C-alpha positions in Angstrom: 0.0 0.0 0.0 2.8 2.4 0.8 4.2 2.2 -2.8 0.7 2.9 -4.1 0.5 6.0 -1.9 3.9 7.2 -3.2 2.7 7.0 -6.8 -0.5 8.9 -6.0 1.3 11.6 -4.2 3.6 12.5 -7.1 0.7 14.1 -9.1 -0.6 17.7 -9.2 -2.0 19.6 -6.2 -5.5 18.3 -7.0 -4.1 14.8 -6.8 -2.4 15.7 -3.6 -5.7 16.8 -2.1 -7.3 13.6 -3.3 -4.5 11.6 -1.8 -4.8 13.4 1.5 -8.6 12.8 1.6 -8.1 9.2 0.6 -5.5 8.6 3.3 -7.7 10.5 5.8 -10.6 8.1 5.0 -8.3 5.1 5.5 -7.1 6.4 8.8 -10.6 7.4 10.0 -12.0 4.0 9.1 -10.1 2.4 11.9 -7.7 0.6 9.7 -4.8 1.8 11.8 -2.0 -0.5 11.9 -0.5 0.6 15.2 1.7 3.4 16.4 3.6 5.3 13.7 1.2 4.4 10.9 0.3 8.0 10.2 4.0 8.9 10.0 4.7 6.0 7.7 1.8 7.1 5.3 2.9 10.7 5.5 6.5 9.9 4.6 5.3 7.7 1.7 3.0 10.4 0.4 5.5 13.2 0.9 3.1 14.9 3.4 3.5 16.2 6.9 2.2 13.9 9.6 0.1 16.8 11.0 -1.6 17.1 7.6 -2.7 13.5 7.8 -3.8 13.9 11.5 -6.0 16.7 10.3 -7.2 14.7 7.4 -8.2 11.8 9.7 -10.1 14.3 11.8 -11.9 15.8 8.8 -12.8 12.4 7.4 -14.1 11.2 10.8 -16.5 14.1 11.0 -17.4 14.4 7.3 -18.0 10.9 5.8 -17.7 10.5 2.1 -21.5 10.4 1.7 -21.7 14.0 3.2 -19.0 15.6 1.1 -19.8 18.0 -1.7 -18.2 17.0 -4.9 -18.3 20.6 -6.2 -16.0 21.7 -3.3 -12.4 21.1 -2.8 -10.8 19.2 0.1 -9.7 22.6 1.5 -13.3 23.7 1.8 -14.1 20.6 3.8 -11.1 21.2 6.0 -12.1 24.8 6.7 -15.6 23.8 7.7 -14.6 20.8 9.8 -11.9 22.6 11.7 -14.4 25.3 12.6 -17.4 23.2 13.5 -18.1 19.8 15.1 -21.8 19.7 14.8 -22.9 17.7 11.7 -25.8 20.0 11.0 -23.6 23.1 11.0 -21.0 21.3 8.9 -23.7 20.5 6.3 -25.1 24.1 6.4 -21.7 25.6 5.7 -20.7 23.2 3.0 -24.1 23.8 1.3 -23.6 27.6 1.6 -20.1 27.4 0.1 -21.3 25.3 -2.8 -24.5 27.4 -3.5 -22.6 30.7 -3.4 -19.4 29.3 -5.2 -17.2 30.6 -2.3 -13.5 30.3 -2.6 -11.7 28.7 0.3 -10.4 32.0 1.5 -13.9 33.6 1.3 -15.4 30.7 3.2 -12.7 31.0 5.9 -13.4 34.8 6.1 -17.2 34.2 6.5 -16.6 31.4 9.1 -14.4 33.7 11.2 -16.8 36.5 10.9 -19.7 34.2 12.0 -17.7 32.9 15.0 -16.7 36.4 16.1 -20.3 37.5 16.0 -21.3 34.4 18.1 -18.7 35.2 20.7 -19.7 38.9 20.8 -23.3 38.0 21.2 -22.5 35.6 24.0 -20.3 38.2 25.8 -23.0 40.9 25.5 -25.7 38.7 27.0 -23.6 37.0 29.7 -24.1 39.8 32.4 -27.9 39.7 31.9 -28.0 35.9 32.2 -25.9 36.0 35.4 -28.2 38.8 36.7 -31.3 36.7 35.9 -29.9 33.7 37.8 -29.0 36.0 40.8 -32.5 37.4 40.9 -33.9 33.8 40.9 -31.6 32.9 43.8 -32.7 36.1 45.7 -36.4 35.1 45.3 -35.6 31.6 46.8 -33.7 33.2 49.7 -36.6 35.6 50.4 -39.2 32.8 50.2 -37.2 30.5 52.5 -36.0 33.1 55.0 -37.6 31.2 57.9 -35.3 28.2 57.2 -31.9 29.9 57.0 -32.6 32.0 60.1 -32.7 28.8 62.2 -29.4 27.4 60.9 -26.8 26.3 63.5 -23.5 28.3 63.7 -21.7 25.4 61.9 -24.3 25.3 59.0 -23.9 29.1 58.8 -20.1 28.9 58.5 -20.4 26.2 55.8 -22.9 28.4 53.9 -20.5 31.3 54.1 -17.7 29.2 52.6 -20.0 28.1 49.8 -21.3 31.6 49.1 -17.8 33.2 49.1 -17.8 33.7 45.3 -21.2 35.5 45.5 -19.9 37.7 48.4 -16.9 38.6 46.3 -19.1 39.4 43.3 -21.3 41.7 45.4 -18.2 43.4 46.9 -16.7 43.9 43.4 -20.0 45.3 42.0 -20.3 47.7 45.0 -16.7 48.9 44.4 -17.3 49.4 40.7 -20.5 51.3 41.2 -18.7 53.5 43.8 -15.9 54.2 41.3 -18.5 55.5 38.8 -19.8 57.9 41.4 -23.1 56.1 41.9 -24.8 56.0 45.2 -25.1 52.3 46.3 -27.8 51.5 48.8 -27.0 49.3 51.7 -30.3 47.5 51.3 -29.9 45.1 48.3 -33.7 45.1 47.7 -33.3 48.8 46.7 -30.8 47.9 43.9 
């Protein structure tokens, strides 16, 4: 098999991509022959072992039946390295094929999409934390009769568990004071 790989690898870059995909499929199929097999195949094909590790990863996530013939191997690599969900992979491959995107345009759009997802998550994170804190405050208010009867040991244990919350409240109070806001001592007035 190694001599066959060597003959395939000597072709053009299109042949090199086909060889890389083919070897990725062989490696992903579980036909591994022990430690060093990727390095052996890479050496025979004139490829870097890292290239074949990536090819194995791409082929394990995008089976042959889900690949788009109109797209290059590089398109599939870009999508697989960016996404792990099969539905997202299919959506992006379909988009690339439908719009005739080059690999670099596909990469640019994926990066733009991922940046917008991160920005959206960061912009909503404080509100989601605040929503959770409000829910916790409602529980504390509703169950006030329970925690007032705790023993000193249970109270100490609770303080240890709640230390991150105490630190958050202290940091929020300090930040609000830096901004020149008046911070009420009664949290229910916040």
